[in-house]
C-alpha positions as CSV (number, residue, x, y, z in Angstrom):
1,M,0.0,0.0,0.0
2,G,1.3,3.5,-0.9
3,R,1.8,6.1,1.7
4,V,-1.0,8.7,2.2
5,T,0.5,12.1,1.7
6,G,-0.4,15.5,3.2
7,A,-1.0,16.7,-0.4
8,A,-3.6,13.9,-1.0
9,I,-5.3,14.8,2.3
10,K,-5.5,18.5,1.4
11,L,-6.9,17.6,-2.0
12,L,-9.6,15.3,-0.6
13,A,-10.6,17.9,2.0
14,Q,-10.9,20.6,-0.6
15,Q,-12.7,18.5,-3.2
16,L,-15.0,16.6,-0.9
17,Y,-15.8,19.2,1.7
18,D,-14.6,22.5,0.2
19,Y,-12.4,22.9,3.2
20,E,-8.8,24.2,3.2
21,L,-6.3,22.5,5.5
22,S,-2.9,23.9,6.4
23,D,0.2,21.8,5.4
24,E,0.9,20.9,9.0
25,V,-2.6,19.7,9.7
26,A,-2.7,17.7,6.4
27,E,0.6,16.0,7.3
28,T,-0.7,15.1,10.7
29,V,-3.9,13.6,9.3
30,A,-1.8,11.7,6.7
31,H,0.4,10.3,9.5
32,M,-2.7,9.2,11.5
33,V,-4.3,7.5,8.4
34,G,-1.0,5.7,7.7
35,A,-0.7,4.5,11.3
36,T,-4.3,3.4,11.4
37,A,-4.0,1.5,8.2
38,A,-0.8,-0.2,9.4
39,Y,-2.3,-1.2,12.7
40,S,-5.5,-2.5,11.1
41,R,-3.5,-5.2,9.4
42,R,-2.4,-6.5,12.8
43,L,-6.0,-6.8,13.9
44,Q,-6.5,-9.7,11.5
45,T,-4.2,-11.8,13.6
46,L,-6.2,-11.4,16.8
47,N,-9.1,-13.7,17.8
48,L,-11.9,-11.1,18.0
49,T,-14.7,-13.6,17.4
50,G,-17.9,-12.6,19.2
51,L,-17.0,-8.9,19.6
52,Q,-19.3,-6.4,18.0
53,P,-17.9,-3.4,16.1
54,P,-18.1,-0.2,18.3
55,F,-20.8,1.3,16.1
56,S,-22.8,-1.8,15.1
57,Y,-26.6,-1.6,15.5
58,P,-26.8,-4.0,18.5
59,T,-24.1,-2.0,20.3
60,L,-25.8,1.3,19.6
61,I,-29.1,-0.1,21.0
62,A,-27.4,-1.5,24.1
63,E,-25.7,1.9,24.7
64,A,-29.0,3.7,24.3
65,E,-30.8,1.4,26.7
66,R,-27.9,1.8,29.2
67,S,-28.1,5.6,28.9
68,L,-31.9,5.5,29.5
69,R,-31.4,3.3,32.6
70,D,-28.7,5.6,34.0
71,S,-30.7,8.7,33.4
72,K,-33.5,7.6,35.7
């Protein structure tokens, strides 16, 4: 996989969101994207069977029910 560059991040932000990023912010975002992509490859080696993704529908429902219980 190629490295995500600050220039690519700036271009995406501008074209998709009409938002201008500074060079420093774009480089920081590119670094975060690269680190996340590299780390995500390691997740495949872990046994995560049975865990729900953090934003799956069942997880969101359980969190909503917990919030309602806690607010009473």
